[in-house]
C-alpha positions as MATLAB code, in Angstrom:
seq = 'MTDKLPDRIPVLIVGGGPVGLGLAADLGWRGIDCLLVEQGDGTIYHPRANTVNSRTMEFCDGTIYHRAPIP';
ca = [
     120.088   88.242   94.158;
     120.030   89.901   90.442;
     119.382   93.391   89.422;
     117.760   92.078   86.513;
     113.676   92.294   87.088;
     111.655   89.479   84.968;
     109.490   91.544   81.803;
     106.437   90.401   83.460;
     105.460   89.988   87.045;
     102.015   88.410   87.577;
     101.448   89.712   91.069;
     103.338   92.893   92.652;
     103.029   93.354   96.454;
     103.833   96.378   97.595;
     105.013   96.408  101.403;
     106.746   93.512  103.016;
     104.603   93.890  106.634;
     102.562   91.009  107.742;
      99.833   91.094  105.190;
     102.364   91.397  102.548;
     104.471   88.527  103.692;
     101.281   86.440  104.289;
     100.106   86.892  100.722;
     103.602   86.156   98.877;
     103.766   83.088  101.131;
     100.168   82.003  100.058;
     100.693   82.998   96.348;
     104.065   80.727   96.227;
     102.454   77.996   97.805;
     100.012   78.101   95.502;
     102.315   77.995   92.522;
     101.759   81.836   91.390;
     104.852   83.958   90.734;
     104.838   87.271   92.481;
     107.220   90.558   93.532;
     107.175   91.830   96.663;
     109.028   95.010   97.155;
     109.588   96.976  100.397;
     110.887  100.235  100.840;
     113.328   99.494  103.728;
     116.829   98.182  103.191;
     116.388   94.960  105.216;
     118.121   96.607  108.497;
     115.362   96.284  111.409;
     116.736   97.874  114.702;
     113.537   97.338  116.793;
     111.039   94.475  116.590;
     107.925   95.791  114.512;
     105.404   93.074  116.067;
     106.100   92.461  119.611;
     103.012   90.495  120.377;
     100.744   88.459  118.536;
      97.083   88.421  119.557;
      94.320   85.972  119.342;
      92.718   87.261  115.993;
      96.174   86.542  114.280;
      96.501   83.390  115.808;
      92.859   82.252  114.422;
      94.043   83.727  111.144;
      97.296   81.803  110.940;
      95.693   78.622  112.148;
      93.218   78.485  108.857;
      95.886   79.267  106.328;
      99.519   78.501  104.716;
     101.031   78.002  108.161;
      99.045   74.813  108.750;
      98.971   73.438  105.304;
     101.110   70.426  104.338;
     103.930   71.294  101.684;
     103.550   70.848   98.164;
     105.584   67.676   96.796;
];
């Protein structure tokens, strides 16, 4: 990883939770550059999401997780 940030960032996403990660993945799939920043250092001692409920599965069913990759 580089320490130098780009001069311009089209989209800045603050927070690496489910929404931030999903948004970053969706924007990347669409070819839109983005930068995701997270407060933590990357070390996880306990899982933050230990269940996936039916609404979450409905969301994932109609989004990037079932799209074909861009050629």
